[in-house]
BAFI-3210 file (N, C-alpha, C; in Angstrom, 3 decimals, decimal comma, padded with zeros to 6 digits):
// residues 162
n [1|2|3|4|5|6|7|8|9|10|11|12|13|14|15|16|17|18|19|20|21|22|23|24|25|26|27|28|29|30|31|32|33|34|35|36|37|38|39|40|41|42|43|44|45|46|47|48|49|50|51|52|53|54|55|56|57|58|59|60|61|62|63|64|65|66|67|68|69|70|71|72|73|74|75|76|77|78|79|80|81|82|83|84|85|86|87|88|89|90|91|92|93|94|95|96|97|98|99|100|101|102|103|104|105|106|107|108|109|110|111|112|113|114|115|116|117|118|119|120|121|122|123|124|125|126|127|128|129|130|131|132|133|134|135|136|137|138|139|140|141|142|143|144|145|146|147|148|149|150|151|152|153|154|155|156|157|158|159|160|161|162]
n.u [016,329|017,487|018,097|020,591|021,099|023,475|024,762|022,979|023,278|021,414|020,132|019,986|017,176|016,082|016,400|015,348|012,595|012,128|012,473|010,144|009,399|012,383|012,537|010,414|011,814|013,964|012,110|011,057|013,188|013,992|011,860|011,758|014,798|013,510|012,203|014,226|016,153|014,395|013,993|016,655|016,520|014,728|015,873|017,820|016,924|015,496|013,876|014,784|013,901|013,841|016,295|016,049|014,451|010,566|011,286|013,998|014,837|012,593|012,956|015,179|014,509|013,057|013,463|015,364|013,418|011,118|011,869|012,338|009,777|007,024|006,019|003,069|001,745|-000,235|001,170|003,057|001,541|000,979|003,119|003,831|001,493|001,287|003,998|005,070|004,072|003,577|005,932|005,871|003,123|004,868|006,338|004,875|003,945|005,607|006,776|006,532|006,362|004,922|001,575|000,160|000,469|-001,484|-004,574|-006,291|-004,793|-003,047|-004,220|-003,872|-001,162|002,154|003,606|006,439|006,618|005,073|007,347|009,304|008,040|007,544|010,536|010,922|009,489|010,720|013,355|012,564|011,525|013,243|014,770|013,272|012,867|011,946|011,124|009,288|008,920|006,645|004,465|004,519|003,407|001,169|-000,204|-000,410|-002,071|-004,527|-004,487|-003,966|-005,906|-005,444|-005,566|-005,894|-004,570|-002,602|-001,502|-000,214|001,338|003,027|004,168|005,106|007,072|008,930|010,265|012,453|014,124|016,689]
n.v [-002,713|-000,423|002,379|004,495|007,572|008,391|007,266|008,527|011,616|014,579|017,241|020,352|021,569|019,495|018,646|020,591|020,178|017,648|018,409|018,006|014,888|014,408|015,455|013,737|010,951|011,703|011,759|009,316|008,150|008,875|007,685|005,088|004,925|005,700|002,900|001,184|002,200|001,392|-001,046|-001,809|-001,062|-002,912|-005,434|-004,666|-005,057|-006,863|-009,847|-008,843|-009,202|-011,853|-012,073|-010,856|-011,823|-011,906|-013,783|-014,972|-017,673|-019,160|-019,484|-020,375|-022,897|-024,407|-024,136|-025,835|-028,660|-027,541|-026,804|-029,611|-030,354|-030,630|-027,482|-026,217|-028,269|-030,085|-031,157|-028,978|-026,585|-027,248|-027,137|-024,667|-022,648|-023,657|-024,602|-022,372|-020,424|-017,509|-016,501|-016,253|-014,765|-012,171|-011,625|-011,386|-009,200|-007,355|-007,343|-006,335|-007,309|-009,776|-011,169|-011,380|-009,418|-007,277|-006,220|-006,595|-008,447|-009,369|-007,586|-004,949|-004,639|-003,155|-002,644|-002,886|-004,033|-006,772|-007,301|-008,160|-009,966|-012,400|-012,777|-013,486|-015,891|-017,323|-018,001|-018,909|-021,520|-022,888|-023,636|-025,851|-029,283|-030,137|-028,222|-025,601|-023,406|-022,601|-024,436|-023,227|-020,428|-021,463|-022,656|-020,266|-018,779|-019,559|-019,509|-016,642|-015,748|-014,377|-012,940|-014,094|-012,908|-011,358|-013,805|-014,724|-012,851|-012,857|-015,632|-014,844|-013,039|-015,203|-015,967|-014,253|-013,760|-015,301]
n.w [-040,413|-037,865|-037,593|-035,666|-033,910|-033,938|-036,207|-038,289|-039,990|-038,564|-040,688|-040,108|-040,117|-039,643|-037,494|-035,966|-036,866|-035,644|-032,718|-031,059|-031,139|-030,120|-027,630|-026,440|-027,049|-024,985|-022,576|-022,382|-021,944|-019,346|-017,837|-018,235|-016,624|-014,284|-013,628|-013,977|-011,674|-009,384|-010,213|-009,312|-006,519|-005,620|-006,001|-004,555|-001,908|-001,395|000,166|002,610|005,289|005,936|007,232|009,750|013,022|013,204|011,308|010,518|012,162|012,142|008,963|008,514|009,985|008,139|005,354|003,942|004,272|003,243|000,201|-000,290|-000,777|-003,151|-004,567|-003,668|-002,771|-000,392|001,884|001,671|002,109|004,620|006,249|005,519|006,463|008,899|011,471|010,363|010,022|011,383|010,802|007,993|007,807|009,080|006,865|004,315|005,440|005,112|002,789|-000,560|-002,608|-002,497|-003,247|-000,995|000,238|-000,072|000,188|-001,978|-003,093|-006,311|-007,857|-006,465|-007,263|-008,316|-011,501|-011,106|-008,745|-009,675|-011,284|-009,812|-008,243|-010,163|-010,519|-008,311|-007,728|-010,135|-009,056|-006,593|-007,392|-008,655|-006,567|-005,063|-005,650|-007,365|-008,544|-011,093|-012,647|-014,621|-014,034|-011,194|-011,961|-012,728|-010,618|-008,733|-010,581|-010,325|-007,618|-006,605|-008,354|-011,001|-013,988|-017,150|-019,479|-017,749|-016,906|-019,542|-019,941|-017,952|-018,538|-021,238|-020,790|-019,128|-021,373|-022,028|-020,130|-017,762]
ca.u [017,043|017,221|019,646|020,653|020,795|024,622|025,050|022,445|023,281|020,349|019,922|019,190|015,527|015,327|016,501|014,332|011,271|012,031|012,446|009,285|010,418|013,680|011,935|009,784|012,933|014,216|011,178|010,760|014,347|014,171|010,820|012,971|015,490|012,914|012,400|015,816|016,579|013,442|014,087|017,933|016,075|014,086|017,209|018,661|016,301|014,621|013,714|015,587|013,243|014,013|017,552|016,019|013,372|010,395|011,362|015,302|015,008|011,742|013,258|016,490|014,319|011,999|013,500|015,612|012,462|010,108|012,674|012,360|008,397|006,537|005,230|001,644|001,344|-000,920|002,484|003,786|000,795|000,991|004,279|003,864|000,559|001,381|004,796|006,102|002,573|004,106|006,773|004,961|002,690|005,607|007,230|004,068|003,547|006,906|007,426|005,447|006,134|004,025|000,292|-000,588|000,658|-002,364|-006,256|-006,740|-003,731|-002,259|-005,248|-003,453|000,612|002,218|004,714|007,955|005,969|005,022|008,649|009,888|007,326|008,098|012,009|011,106|008,644|011,769|013,901|012,240|010,729|014,905|015,021|012,823|013,702|010,563|010,307|008,653|008,170|005,294|003,583|003,856|002,426|-000,250|-001,009|-000,483|-002,856|-005,714|-004,505|-004,124|-007,349|-004,806|-005,911|-005,147|-003,803|-001,393|-000,539|000,211|002,271|004,116|004,943|006,277|008,545|009,890|011,200|013,093|015,246|017,520]
ca.v [-002,252|000,649|003,518|005,124|008,831|008,529|006,799|009,391|012,818|015,198|018,819|021,609|021,490|018,049|018,986|021,554|019,726|016,306|018,475|017,173|013,284|014,191|015,394|012,413|010,270|011,763|011,513|007,700|007,456|009,035|007,051|003,664|004,851|005,251|001,827|000,705|002,136|001,151|-002,505|-002,190|-001,118|-004,092|-006,562|-004,745|-005,222|-008,458|-010,650|-008,625|-009,180|-013,110|-011,951|-010,736|-011,930|-013,469|-014,631|-015,861|-018,544|-020,160|-019,782|-021,219|-024,455|-024,697|-023,813|-027,006|-029,094|-026,760|-027,182|-030,990|-030,688|-030,095|-026,584|-026,106|-029,559|-030,240|-030,855|-027,851|-025,608|-027,606|-026,459|-022,965|-022,123|-024,498|-023,624|-021,113|-019,489|-016,094|-015,695|-015,983|-013,325|-010,985|-011,435|-010,791|-007,944|-006,273|-007,314|-005,681|-008,583|-010,933|-010,873|-011,542|-008,422|-006,235|-006,591|-007,163|-009,121|-008,702|-006,120|-003,790|-004,396|-001,942|-003,341|-003,289|-005,191|-007,765|-008,188|-008,751|-011,141|-013,214|-013,312|-014,251|-017,379|-018,389|-018,288|-020,214|-022,711|-023,421|-024,203|-026,895|-030,273|-030,508|-026,949|-025,491|-021,938|-022,825|-024,968|-022,145|-019,530|-021,999|-022,561|-019,042|-017,832|-019,719|-018,897|-015,174|-015,214|-013,741|-012,968|-015,089|-011,885|-011,308|-014,913|-014,912|-012,135|-013,717|-016,682|-014,345|-012,518|-016,212|-016,205|-013,080|-013,777|-016,377]
ca.w [-040,085|-037,290|-037,840|-034,661|-034,600|-034,408|-037,527|-039,072|-039,249|-038,823|-040,760|-038,771|-040,217|-039,741|-035,827|-035,331|-037,375|-034,772|-031,530|-030,237|-031,100|-029,509|-026,166|-026,408|-026,414|-023,561|-021,446|-022,346|-021,543|-017,848|-016,807|-017,996|-015,859|-012,748|-013,597|-013,850|-010,418|-008,959|-009,691|-008,712|-005,191|-005,294|-005,728|-002,887|-000,763|-001,559|001,466|003,729|006,340|006,278|007,686|011,195|013,736|013,679|009,941|010,604|013,073|011,392|007,499|009,073|010,610|007,225|004,415|003,302|004,123|002,341|-000,973|-000,917|-001,201|-003,931|-004,165|-003,799|-002,367|000,742|002,933|001,666|002,725|006,064|006,392|005,686|007,639|010,247|011,991|009,460|010,115|012,016|010,100|006,675|008,066|008,953|005,665|003,476|005,526|004,955|001,108|-001,165|-004,079|-002,488|-003,432|000,046|001,504|-000,253|000,123|-003,249|-003,924|-007,605|-008,675|-006,207|-007,059|-009,361|-012,364|-010,183|-007,729|-010,634|-012,019|-008,463|-007,959|-011,066|-010,547|-007,270|-008,121|-010,741|-008,270|-005,463|-008,067|-009,022|-005,056|-005,317|-006,428|-008,758|-009,468|-012,553|-012,947|-015,429|-012,826|-010,072|-012,331|-012,993|-009,595|-008,702|-011,210|-009,745|-005,961|-006,568|-009,520|-012,111|-015,130|-018,505|-019,621|-017,057|-016,994|-020,438|-019,745|-017,128|-019,211|-022,257|-019,815|-018,869|-022,682|-021,915|-018,714|-017,645]
c.u [017,232|018,428|019,857|021,110|022,599|025,188|024,420|022,295|022,378|020,901|019,687|017,844|015,255|015,462|015,524|012,938|010,877|012,226|011,694|009,430|011,475|013,236|011,289|010,370|013,064|013,527|011,191|012,239|014,390|012,989|011,629|014,234|015,007|012,926|013,268|015,971|015,462|013,656|015,399|017,424|015,881|014,976|017,945|018,223|015,172|014,837|014,651|014,663|013,555|015,586|017,112|014,274|011,825|010,909|012,908|015,201|013,803|012,174|014,395|016,159|013,785|012,355|013,805|014,099|011,440|010,618|012,740|010,858|007,976|005,382|003,829|000,791|000,951|000,296|003,054|002,844|000,834|001,689|004,232|002,795|000,663|003,093|005,592|004,938|002,827|005,171|006,672|004,407|003,224|006,198|006,364|003,704|004,527|007,660|006,127|005,047|005,477|002,130|-000,453|-000,284|-000,616|-003,431|-006,243|-005,852|-002,994|-002,965|-004,463|-001,711|000,522|003,407|005,467|007,560|006,093|006,340|009,452|009,573|007,710|009,132|011,734|010,380|009,768|012,652|013,818|011,433|012,428|015,639|014,327|012,939|013,113|010,590|010,060|008,006|007,138|004,479|003,082|003,559|001,148|-001,244|-000,926|-001,656|-004,349|-006,043|-004,915|-005,008|-006,371|-005,416|-005,476|-004,594|-002,556|-000,701|000,172|001,525|003,653|004,936|005,771|007,202|009,519|010,949|012,503|014,649|015,686|017,211]
c.v [-000,905|001,546|004,424|006,695|009,055|008,038|007,791|010,942|014,296|016,388|019,635|021,624|020,609|018,120|019,565|021,001|018,654|016,707|017,598|015,539|013,590|014,206|014,281|011,525|010,152|011,373|010,388|007,091|007,841|008,288|005,699|003,594|005,134|004,137|001,041|000,777|001,677|-000,621|-002,952|-001,605|-002,666|-005,211|-006,037|-005,431|-006,216|-009,225|-010,305|-009,200|-010,959|-013,221|-011,427|-011,493|-011,306|-014,350|-015,848|-017,304|-019,554|-020,745|-020,790|-022,846|-025,157|-024,715|-024,986|-028,075|-028,596|-027,060|-028,590|-031,384|-030,026|-028,810|-026,522|-027,264|-029,419|-030,141|-029,747|-026,687|-026,152|-027,037|-024,603|-022,397|-022,799|-023,892|-022,739|-019,941|-017,861|-016,079|-015,724|-014,535|-012,476|-011,201|-010,811|-009,707|-006,616|-006,292|-007,386|-006,993|-009,398|-010,216|-010,740|-010,105|-006,920|-007,056|-007,044|-007,410|-008,797|-007,484|-004,906|-003,544|-003,516|-003,063|-003,475|-004,133|-006,881|-008,294|-008,923|-010,226|-011,989|-013,651|-014,222|-016,023|-017,748|-018,702|-019,205|-021,463|-023,558|-024,027|-025,075|-028,040|-030,735|-029,564|-026,595|-024,330|-021,903|-023,440|-023,898|-021,261|-020,083|-022,010|-021,474|-018,241|-018,365|-019,488|-017,931|-014,813|-014,221|-013,831|-013,569|-014,183|-012,047|-012,402|-015,469|-013,774|-012,104|-014,465|-015,967|-013,780|-013,626|-016,356|-015,332|-012,936|-015,037|-017,330]
c.w [-038,792|-037,297|-036,577|-034,679|-034,690|-035,929|-038,752|-038,747|-039,969|-039,789|-039,600|-038,521|-039,683|-037,408|-035,268|-035,486|-036,141|-033,141|-030,619|-030,087|-030,163|-027,960|-025,473|-025,982|-025,167|-022,384|-021,442|-021,492|-019,518|-017,326|-016,948|-017,052|-014,481|-012,527|-013,106|-012,040|-009,173|-008,706|-009,009|-007,213|-004,806|-005,174|-004,515|-001,860|-000,666|-000,627|002,632|005,042|006,802|007,339|009,530|011,932|013,496|012,202|010,452|010,714|011,840|009,566|007,506|009,057|009,098|005,738|003,241|002,875|003,208|000,366|-001,580|-000,893|-002,542|-003,877|-004,376|-003,180|-000,621|002,169|003,065|002,381|004,074|006,498|007,058|006,515|008,583|011,167|011,282|009,834|010,599|011,207|008,704|006,686|007,938|007,734|004,896|003,857|005,466|003,071|-000,047|-002,462|-003,918|-002,495|-002,262|001,037|001,226|-000,085|-001,010|-004,154|-004,847|-008,071|-007,744|-006,423|-008,208|-010,220|-011,699|-009,156|-008,462|-011,119|-010,787|-007,995|-008,774|-010,882|-009,231|-007,121|-008,866|-009,590|-007,228|-006,429|-008,815|-007,496|-004,924|-006,085|-007,633|-009,096|-010,755|-012,641|-013,583|-014,400|-011,662|-010,574|-012,947|-011,688|-008,965|-009,219|-010,520|-008,296|-006,035|-007,597|-010,263|-013,277|-016,190|-019,352|-018,853|-017,109|-018,144|-020,757|-019,283|-017,656|-020,562|-021,956|-019,742|-020,231|-022,804|-020,997|-018,824|-016,759]
res [m|i|i|t|i|k|e|y|k|m|t|e|q|e|k|a|t|n|y|d|t|m|k|h|i|g|r|v|h|k|l|l|n|f|f|i|v|e|l|l|r|c|a|e|q|h|d|q|s|k|l|v|e|p|e|v|a|a|f|t|s|y|t|a|l|l|a|s|m|t|y|g|s|k|e|y|h|d|v|k|n|g|p|l|g|r|a|i|e|h|h|y|a|h|n|r|h|h|p|e|h|f|k|d|g|v|n|d|m|t|l|v|d|l|v|e|m|l|c|d|w|k|a|s|s|e|r|h|h|d|g|n|i|r|k|s|i|e|i|n|a|d|r|f|n|i|s|p|q|l|v|r|i|l|e|n|t|l|e|v|i|p]
***
């Protein structure tokens, strides 16, 4: 059982002795808050480029069709790389939660980028008639050369998100 500082009354000597620990706790608090703020920024800005040209018209025309296809299939890629090509290129260029945004893909991403990417993949899989986030991770692990260790971390993370 974890006892919080509110439940345990420290003596003055304990407070003095544990000053470095308290400083550490405060620093971790600030760093975690940094991630929280960054993730909130990602949430606010996610896929905003889809609401302007050249993306808005293309995604308006093809999103329903893509949702009816199996992610990763030949027909899916034919539409994505064909009529949606210019819009997709624009989208990747303006959204860093896509591995395609970077020269070295996932290897150039930050942890914040990866969290947004996983959330995006999960939400996207929910839009497909036969979507499966675990299958999407498997397909994308091969597509982006994602290490088995990171694949496992992404899969573990699925256990703690709704």
